[in-house]
py3Dmol code that shows the C-alpha trace and the ligand (Angstrom):
import py3Dmol

protein = """\
ATOM      1  CA  MET A   1     247.750 248.111 -11.655  1.00  0.00           C
ATOM      2  CA  ALA A   2     246.604 249.345 -15.001  1.00  0.00           C
ATOM      3  CA  GLU A   3     248.998 251.784 -16.222  1.00  0.00           C
ATOM      4  CA  GLY A   4     248.330 255.246 -15.897  1.00  0.00           C
ATOM      5  CA  VAL A   5     244.998 254.581 -14.395  1.00  0.00           C
ATOM      6  CA  GLN A   6     245.601 255.580 -10.920  1.00  0.00           C
ATOM      7  CA  SER A   7     248.033 258.074  -9.556  1.00  0.00           C
ATOM      8  CA  SER A   8     249.522 257.306  -6.114  1.00  0.00           C
ATOM      9  CA  LEU A   9     247.087 259.827  -4.667  1.00  0.00           C
ATOM     10  CA  PHE A  10     244.432 257.298  -4.528  1.00  0.00           C
ATOM     11  CA  PHE A  11     246.211 255.141  -2.222  1.00  0.00           C
ATOM     12  CA  GLU A  12     247.306 257.429   0.363  1.00  0.00           C
ATOM     13  CA  THR A  13     246.258 257.508   3.926  1.00  0.00           C
ATOM     14  CA  PRO A  14     245.369 261.039   5.158  1.00  0.00           C
ATOM     15  CA  GLU A  15     248.580 260.958   7.133  1.00  0.00           C
ATOM     16  CA  GLU A  16     250.635 259.925   3.950  1.00  0.00           C
ATOM     17  CA  ILE A  17     249.066 263.032   2.022  1.00  0.00           C
ATOM     18  CA  TYR A  18     250.149 265.278   4.772  1.00  0.00           C
ATOM     19  CA  ALA A  19     253.728 263.991   4.952  1.00  0.00           C
ATOM     20  CA  ARG A  20     253.894 264.427   1.091  1.00  0.00           C
ATOM     21  CA  VAL A  21     252.592 268.076   1.165  1.00  0.00           C
ATOM     22  CA  PHE A  22     254.943 268.899   4.015  1.00  0.00           C
ATOM     23  CA  ARG A  23     257.915 267.469   2.108  1.00  0.00           C
ATOM     24  CA  GLU A  24     256.806 269.686  -0.872  1.00  0.00           C
ATOM     25  CA  LEU A  25     256.422 272.749   1.181  1.00  0.00           C
ATOM     26  CA  LYS A  26     259.141 272.263   3.471  1.00  0.00           C
ATOM     27  CA  PRO A  27     261.858 270.118   1.623  1.00  0.00           C
ATOM     28  CA  ARG A  28     264.708 270.958   4.068  1.00  0.00           C
ATOM     29  CA  THR A  29     262.836 269.993   7.223  1.00  0.00           C
ATOM     30  CA  PRO A  30     262.431 266.245   8.376  1.00  0.00           C
ATOM     31  CA  VAL A  31     258.650 265.463   8.365  1.00  0.00           C
ATOM     32  CA  PRO A  32     257.257 265.658  11.923  1.00  0.00           C
ATOM     33  CA  GLU A  33     255.232 263.059  13.372  1.00  0.00           C
ATOM     34  CA  LEU A  34     251.779 263.451  12.189  1.00  0.00           C
ATOM     35  CA  ARG A  35     248.211 262.632  13.329  1.00  0.00           C
ATOM     36  CA  VAL A  36     245.200 263.307  11.076  1.00  0.00           C
ATOM     37  CA  GLU A  37     241.602 263.086  13.026  1.00  0.00           C
ATOM     38  CA  PHE A  38     238.069 263.438  11.759  1.00  0.00           C
ATOM     39  CA  CYS A  39     236.218 265.629  14.265  1.00  0.00           C
ATOM     40  CA  ARG A  40     232.344 265.952  14.605  1.00  0.00           C
ATOM     41  CA  PHE A  41     232.653 269.784  14.513  1.00  0.00           C
ATOM     42  CA  ALA A  42     229.306 271.882  14.012  1.00  0.00           C
ATOM     43  CA  ASN A  43     230.766 273.327  10.943  1.00  0.00           C
ATOM     44  CA  ALA A  44     233.285 272.781   7.883  1.00  0.00           C
ATOM     45  CA  ASP A  45     236.153 274.257   9.574  1.00  0.00           C
ATOM     46  CA  SER A  46     239.503 272.193   9.848  1.00  0.00           C
ATOM     47  CA  PHE A  47     242.707 272.979  12.225  1.00  0.00           C
ATOM     48  CA  ILE A  48     246.452 272.346  12.250  1.00  0.00           C
ATOM     49  CA  ARG A  49     248.603 272.639  14.998  1.00  0.00           C
ATOM     50  CA  LEU A  50     252.219 271.890  15.848  1.00  0.00           C
ATOM     51  CA  GLU A  51     252.709 270.660  19.228  1.00  0.00           C
ATOM     52  CA  SER A  52     255.789 269.212  20.864  1.00  0.00           C
ATOM     53  CA  GLY A  53     257.158 268.577  17.411  1.00  0.00           C
ATOM     54  CA  ARG A  54     254.036 266.983  16.373  1.00  0.00           C
ATOM     55  CA  LEU A  55     251.537 268.077  13.782  1.00  0.00           C
ATOM     56  CA  HIS A  56     248.082 267.383  14.804  1.00  0.00           C
ATOM     57  CA  VAL A  57     245.341 267.883  12.079  1.00  0.00           C
ATOM     58  CA  ARG A  58     241.824 267.826  13.018  1.00  0.00           C
ATOM     59  CA  ILE A  59     239.508 267.800   9.712  1.00  0.00           C
ATOM     60  CA  THR A  60     235.706 268.233  10.015  1.00  0.00           C
ATOM     61  CA  ASP A  61     233.937 264.700   9.473  1.00  0.00           C
ATOM     62  CA  LEU A  62     232.020 266.306   6.709  1.00  0.00           C
ATOM     63  CA  LEU A  63     235.198 265.748   4.614  1.00  0.00           C
ATOM     64  CA  SER A  64     235.871 262.154   5.650  1.00  0.00           C
ATOM     65  CA  GLY A  65     234.373 261.048   2.461  1.00  0.00           C
ATOM     66  CA  ALA A  66     236.042 263.523   0.109  1.00  0.00           C
ATOM     67  CA  PRO A  67     237.981 262.541  -2.686  1.00  0.00           C
ATOM     68  CA  ALA A  68     241.619 262.320  -2.359  1.00  0.00           C
ATOM     69  CA  PRO A  69     242.512 265.387  -4.518  1.00  0.00           C
ATOM     70  CA  VAL A  70     240.252 267.603  -2.111  1.00  0.00           C
ATOM     71  CA  MET A  71     241.950 266.402   0.835  1.00  0.00           C
ATOM     72  CA  GLU A  72     245.300 266.993  -0.894  1.00  0.00           C
ATOM     73  CA  ALA A  73     244.156 270.609  -1.505  1.00  0.00           C
ATOM     74  CA  LEU A  74     242.925 270.900   2.429  1.00  0.00           C
ATOM     75  CA  ALA A  75     246.493 269.585   3.274  1.00  0.00           C
ATOM     76  CA  HIS A  76     248.124 272.419   1.143  1.00  0.00           C
ATOM     77  CA  ILE A  77     245.884 275.052   2.668  1.00  0.00           C
ATOM     78  CA  LEU A  78     246.385 273.760   6.170  1.00  0.00           C
ATOM     79  CA  VAL A  79     250.204 273.159   6.220  1.00  0.00           C
ATOM     80  CA  GLY A  80     250.781 276.385   3.963  1.00  0.00           C
ATOM     81  CA  LYS A  81     248.872 278.501   6.662  1.00  0.00           C
ATOM     82  CA  LEU A  82     250.821 277.006   9.538  1.00  0.00           C
ATOM     83  CA  TYR A  83     254.252 277.873   7.880  1.00  0.00           C
ATOM     84  CA  ARG A  84     252.943 280.816   6.191  1.00  0.00           C
ATOM     85  CA  LYS A  85     253.692 279.673   2.739  1.00  0.00           C
ATOM     86  CA  PRO A  86     251.783 281.099  -0.385  1.00  0.00           C
ATOM     87  CA  ILE A  87     249.128 278.664  -1.111  1.00  0.00           C
ATOM     88  CA  ALA A  88     248.502 277.875  -4.835  1.00  0.00           C
ATOM     89  CA  ARG A  89     245.346 279.178  -6.009  1.00  0.00           C
ATOM     90  CA  MET A  90     244.662 275.756  -7.566  1.00  0.00           C
ATOM     91  CA  TYR A  91     244.320 274.263  -4.208  1.00  0.00           C
ATOM     92  CA  LYS A  92     242.183 277.014  -2.822  1.00  0.00           C
ATOM     93  CA  HIS A  93     240.045 276.717  -5.929  1.00  0.00           C
ATOM     94  CA  ARG A  94     239.618 272.979  -5.564  1.00  0.00           C
ATOM     95  CA  TYR A  95     238.852 273.016  -2.138  1.00  0.00           C
ATOM     96  CA  ARG A  96     236.294 275.902  -2.429  1.00  0.00           C
ATOM     97  CA  LEU A  97     234.554 274.125  -5.344  1.00  0.00           C
ATOM     98  CA  TYR A  98     234.044 270.984  -3.429  1.00  0.00           C
ATOM     99  CA  LEU A  99     232.544 272.741  -0.326  1.00  0.00           C
ATOM    100  CA  ASN A 100     230.347 274.637  -2.596  1.00  0.00           C
ATOM    101  CA  ARG A 101     228.862 271.428  -4.207  1.00  0.00           C
ATOM    102  CA  LYS A 102     225.038 271.259  -3.544  1.00  0.00           C
ATOM    103  CA  ASP A 103     225.214 268.078  -1.623  1.00  0.00           C
ATOM    104  CA  VAL A 104     228.055 269.282   0.390  1.00  0.00           C
ATOM    105  CA  ARG A 105     226.462 272.261   1.302  1.00  0.00           C
ATOM    106  CA  ARG A 106     223.249 270.753   2.192  1.00  0.00           C
ATOM    107  CA  GLN A 107     225.048 268.192   4.340  1.00  0.00           C
ATOM    108  CA  ALA A 108     227.036 270.913   6.040  1.00  0.00           C
ATOM    109  CA  GLN A 109     223.702 272.944   6.932  1.00  0.00           C
ATOM    110  CA  LEU A 110     222.321 269.630   8.527  1.00  0.00           C
ATOM    111  CA  VAL A 111     225.248 269.163  10.720  1.00  0.00           C
ATOM    112  CA  ARG A 112     225.022 272.726  11.768  1.00  0.00           C
ATOM    113  CA  GLN A 113     221.449 272.397  12.537  1.00  0.00           C
ATOM    114  CA  ILE A 114     221.937 269.168  14.515  1.00  0.00           C
ATOM    115  CA  ARG A 115     225.303 269.879  16.429  1.00  0.00           C
ATOM    116  CA  GLY A 116     225.333 273.672  16.466  1.00  0.00           C
ATOM    117  CA  ARG A 117     224.116 274.924  19.763  1.00  0.00           C
ATOM    118  CA  LYS A 118     223.258 278.428  19.326  1.00  0.00           C
ATOM    119  CA  PHE A 119     222.702 280.922  21.979  1.00  0.00           C
ATOM    120  CA  ILE A 120     219.448 282.796  21.210  1.00  0.00           C
ATOM    121  CA  SER A 121     218.589 285.399  23.773  1.00  0.00           C
ATOM    122  CA  GLY A 122     214.681 286.082  23.909  1.00  0.00           C
ATOM    123  CA  PRO A 123     213.088 288.924  21.794  1.00  0.00           C
ATOM    124  CA  GLN A 124     212.810 291.216  24.943  1.00  0.00           C
ATOM    125  CA  GLY A 125     215.658 293.752  25.106  1.00  0.00           C
ATOM    126  CA  GLU A 126     216.015 296.597  27.564  1.00  0.00           C
ATOM    127  CA  TYR A 127     214.002 299.128  25.095  1.00  0.00           C
ATOM    128  CA  PHE A 128     212.943 297.223  22.196  1.00  0.00           C
ATOM    129  CA  ASN A 129     210.845 293.811  21.739  1.00  0.00           C
ATOM    130  CA  LEU A 130     211.877 292.138  18.511  1.00  0.00           C
ATOM    131  CA  ASP A 131     208.726 290.292  18.211  1.00  0.00           C
ATOM    132  CA  GLU A 132     206.818 293.442  18.336  1.00  0.00           C
ATOM    133  CA  ILE A 133     208.922 294.910  15.762  1.00  0.00           C
ATOM    134  CA  PHE A 134     208.899 291.720  13.548  1.00  0.00           C
ATOM    135  CA  GLU A 135     205.025 291.692  13.457  1.00  0.00           C
ATOM    136  CA  ARG A 136     204.800 295.392  12.798  1.00  0.00           C
ATOM    137  CA  LEU A 137     206.884 295.024   9.914  1.00  0.00           C
ATOM    138  CA  ASN A 138     205.147 291.728   8.785  1.00  0.00           C
ATOM    139  CA  ALA A 139     201.773 293.286   8.715  1.00  0.00           C
ATOM    140  CA  ARG A 140     202.927 296.374   6.920  1.00  0.00           C
ATOM    141  CA  PHE A 141     205.311 294.793   4.203  1.00  0.00           C
ATOM    142  CA  PHE A 142     204.551 291.248   4.028  1.00  0.00           C
ATOM    143  CA  ASP A 143     200.804 291.068   4.390  1.00  0.00           C
ATOM    144  CA  GLY A 144     201.305 289.311   7.922  1.00  0.00           C
ATOM    145  CA  LEU A 145     202.150 286.189   6.118  1.00  0.00           C
ATOM    146  CA  MET A 146     205.666 285.611   7.070  1.00  0.00           C
ATOM    147  CA  GLY A 147     206.319 283.071   9.571  1.00  0.00           C
ATOM    148  CA  ARG A 148     208.217 284.178  12.371  1.00  0.00           C
ATOM    149  CA  PRO A 149     211.775 282.789  12.940  1.00  0.00           C
ATOM    150  CA  GLN A 150     213.372 282.815  16.454  1.00  0.00           C
ATOM    151  CA  LEU A 151     214.383 286.306  17.307  1.00  0.00           C
ATOM    152  CA  GLY A 152     217.166 287.394  19.637  1.00  0.00           C
ATOM    153  CA  TRP A 153     219.655 290.179  20.477  1.00  0.00           C
ATOM    154  CA  SER A 154     223.367 289.497  19.951  1.00  0.00           C
ATOM    155  CA  ARG A 155     225.675 288.974  22.843  1.00  0.00           C
ATOM    156  CA  GLY A 156     227.957 291.586  21.974  1.00  0.00           C
ATOM    157  CA  ARG A 157     227.391 294.968  20.831  1.00  0.00           C
ATOM    158  CA  SER A 158     228.678 294.719  17.213  1.00  0.00           C
ATOM    159  CA  ARG A 159     228.968 297.770  15.055  1.00  0.00           C
ATOM    160  CA  THR A 160     229.984 296.030  11.882  1.00  0.00           C
ATOM    161  CA  MET A 161     227.257 293.201  12.144  1.00  0.00           C
ATOM    162  CA  LEU A 162     223.865 294.916  12.938  1.00  0.00           C
ATOM    163  CA  GLY A 163     221.836 291.939  12.158  1.00  0.00           C
ATOM    164  CA  HIS A 164     221.934 288.528  10.633  1.00  0.00           C
ATOM    165  CA  PHE A 165     219.720 285.769   9.522  1.00  0.00           C
ATOM    166  CA  ASP A 166     220.801 282.181  10.078  1.00  0.00           C
ATOM    167  CA  PRO A 167     219.068 279.729   8.157  1.00  0.00           C
ATOM    168  CA  SER A 168     220.258 276.683   9.841  1.00  0.00           C
ATOM    169  CA  HIS A 169     218.629 277.919  13.172  1.00  0.00           C
ATOM    170  CA  ASN A 170     215.941 279.768  11.542  1.00  0.00           C
ATOM    171  CA  ALA A 171     216.666 282.894  13.528  1.00  0.00           C
ATOM    172  CA  ILE A 172     217.226 286.528  13.281  1.00  0.00           C
ATOM    173  CA  ILE A 173     219.812 288.052  15.402  1.00  0.00           C
ATOM    174  CA  ILE A 174     219.989 291.742  16.059  1.00  0.00           C
ATOM    175  CA  SER A 175     223.034 293.644  17.419  1.00  0.00           C
ATOM    176  CA  ARG A 176     222.558 294.629  20.937  1.00  0.00           C
ATOM    177  CA  ILE A 177     224.015 297.957  20.223  1.00  0.00           C
ATOM    178  CA  LEU A 178     220.719 298.886  18.684  1.00  0.00           C
ATOM    179  CA  ASP A 179     218.939 298.335  21.897  1.00  0.00           C
ATOM    180  CA  GLN A 180     219.306 302.009  23.222  1.00  0.00           C
ATOM    181  CA  LYS A 181     216.894 304.351  24.613  1.00  0.00           C
ATOM    182  CA  ALA A 182     217.970 307.337  22.441  1.00  0.00           C
ATOM    183  CA  LEU A 183     217.886 305.427  19.189  1.00  0.00           C
ATOM    184  CA  PRO A 184     214.649 305.928  17.153  1.00  0.00           C
ATOM    185  CA  ALA A 185     212.758 302.531  16.503  1.00  0.00           C
ATOM    186  CA  LEU A 186     213.318 303.232  12.708  1.00  0.00           C
ATOM    187  CA  ALA A 187     216.784 302.158  13.050  1.00  0.00           C
ATOM    188  CA  VAL A 188     215.858 298.781  14.552  1.00  0.00           C
ATOM    189  CA  GLU A 189     213.050 298.249  12.083  1.00  0.00           C
ATOM    190  CA  TYR A 190     215.185 298.982   9.227  1.00  0.00           C
ATOM    191  CA  VAL A 191     217.882 296.408  10.450  1.00  0.00           C
ATOM    192  CA  MET A 192     214.976 293.774  10.998  1.00  0.00           C
ATOM    193  CA  PHE A 193     213.408 294.576   7.512  1.00  0.00           C
ATOM    194  CA  HIS A 194     216.552 293.951   5.868  1.00  0.00           C
ATOM    195  CA  GLU A 195     216.972 290.567   7.725  1.00  0.00           C
ATOM    196  CA  MET A 196     213.277 289.661   6.820  1.00  0.00           C
ATOM    197  CA  LEU A 197     214.312 290.122   3.189  1.00  0.00           C
ATOM    198  CA  HIS A 198     216.930 287.674   3.425  1.00  0.00           C
ATOM    199  CA  LEU A 199     214.265 285.303   4.532  1.00  0.00           C
ATOM    200  CA  GLN A 200     212.645 285.869   1.593  1.00  0.00           C
ATOM    201  CA  HIS A 201     215.459 286.138  -1.007  1.00  0.00           C
ATOM    202  CA  PRO A 202     217.731 283.019  -0.809  1.00  0.00           C
ATOM    203  CA  VAL A 203     221.390 283.406  -1.275  1.00  0.00           C
ATOM    204  CA  ASP A 204     222.462 282.770  -4.915  1.00  0.00           C
ATOM    205  CA  HIS A 205     224.877 280.255  -5.005  1.00  0.00           C
ATOM    206  CA  ALA A 206     225.591 280.181  -8.711  1.00  0.00           C
ATOM    207  CA  GLY A 207     229.268 279.796  -9.555  1.00  0.00           C
ATOM    208  CA  LEU A 208     231.810 280.194  -6.741  1.00  0.00           C
ATOM    209  CA  ARG A 209     230.605 283.480  -5.272  1.00  0.00           C
ATOM    210  CA  ARG A 210     227.718 283.608  -3.029  1.00  0.00           C
ATOM    211  CA  ARG A 211     225.257 286.406  -3.968  1.00  0.00           C
ATOM    212  CA  VAL A 212     223.689 287.757  -0.693  1.00  0.00           C
ATOM    213  CA  HIS A 213     222.304 290.965  -1.967  1.00  0.00           C
ATOM    214  CA  THR A 214     220.811 290.075  -5.137  1.00  0.00           C
ATOM    215  CA  ARG A 215     219.303 292.790  -7.488  1.00  0.00           C
ATOM    216  CA  ASP A 216     215.842 291.755  -6.537  1.00  0.00           C
ATOM    217  CA  PHE A 217     216.927 291.965  -2.811  1.00  0.00           C
ATOM    218  CA  ARG A 218     218.018 295.618  -3.544  1.00  0.00           C
ATOM    219  CA  GLU A 219     214.822 296.393  -5.137  1.00  0.00           C
ATOM    220  CA  ALA A 220     212.861 295.033  -2.419  1.00  0.00           C
ATOM    221  CA  GLU A 221     214.817 297.024   0.012  1.00  0.00           C
ATOM    222  CA  LYS A 222     213.929 300.175  -1.630  1.00  0.00           C
ATOM    223  CA  LYS A 223     210.359 299.847  -0.651  1.00  0.00           C
ATOM    224  CA  PHE A 224     211.351 300.775   3.065  1.00  0.00           C
ATOM    225  CA  PRO A 225     209.966 304.249   3.119  1.00  0.00           C
ATOM    226  CA  GLN A 226     212.485 305.898   5.396  1.00  0.00           C
ATOM    227  CA  LEU A 227     215.716 303.855   4.120  1.00  0.00           C
ATOM    228  CA  LYS A 228     217.906 306.820   4.043  1.00  0.00           C
ATOM    229  CA  GLU A 229     216.945 308.491   7.422  1.00  0.00           C
ATOM    230  CA  ALA A 230     217.446 304.828   8.820  1.00  0.00           C
ATOM    231  CA  LYS A 231     220.842 304.631   7.198  1.00  0.00           C
ATOM    232  CA  GLU A 232     222.073 307.824   8.859  1.00  0.00           C
ATOM    233  CA  LEU A 233     220.851 306.887  12.189  1.00  0.00           C
ATOM    234  CA  LEU A 234     223.100 303.670  11.841  1.00  0.00           C
ATOM    235  CA  LYS A 235     225.985 305.645  10.607  1.00  0.00           C
ATOM    236  CA  ARG A 236     226.001 307.577  13.797  1.00  0.00           C
ATOM    237  CA  LEU A 237     225.931 304.613  16.091  1.00  0.00           C
TER     238      LEU A 237
END
"""
ligand_1 = """\
1
ZN
Zn 222.173 291.641 4.333
"""
view = py3Dmol.view(width=600, height=400)
view.addModel(protein, "pdb")
view.setStyle({"model": 0}, {"cartoon": {"style": "trace"}})
view.addModel(ligand_1, "xyz")
view.setStyle({"model": 1}, {"stick": {}})
view.zoomTo()
view.show()
């Protein structure tokens, strides 16, 4: 082997990487039996658990081709979390940087699309019809040109997530808490309008931070005439 060309890192199996990281984080504890598995998850999550003295790591198969340093970073994150050890920023950074790579993001989205089954209710709520609201806003603010995505009500009545646009399923989901008789349509309209703007303004992935509400987005949102009243209504939910 050429001197200094490869570190041992590149010749380790995933189990060996986890064993090494384990020794680093828990030097006084004997390394438990380890099993690392790549699973066909619908997203980029990975899991670790300790079961009858055995460490079981399940990694998204999105990472099965990831470079060893990325696998090592994930090992630090997972083992660190399991034993509540501080995780060095370097590892978090390295892992995030990899997931944020354009090709990796693209693949993650494809996988979500293909594997992720999503429950999407129909547009008809008890009091509001989301198709009607969408088309009303479409005509009023988008010259009727916006293609209608799937529209549905959330299962739960979330106050913190009043709506979201899911690009991998091309769906806008509105919180069921807005489907209330006493609530003026304006509140639902505003939430829908906000989500429609997400269809128009893609997320800015420049650098590490995802910028969801860009300046253009904020400007466009101001065109909603009763923005203030709508926000007031939502505050009082
Ligand atoms: Zn938003």
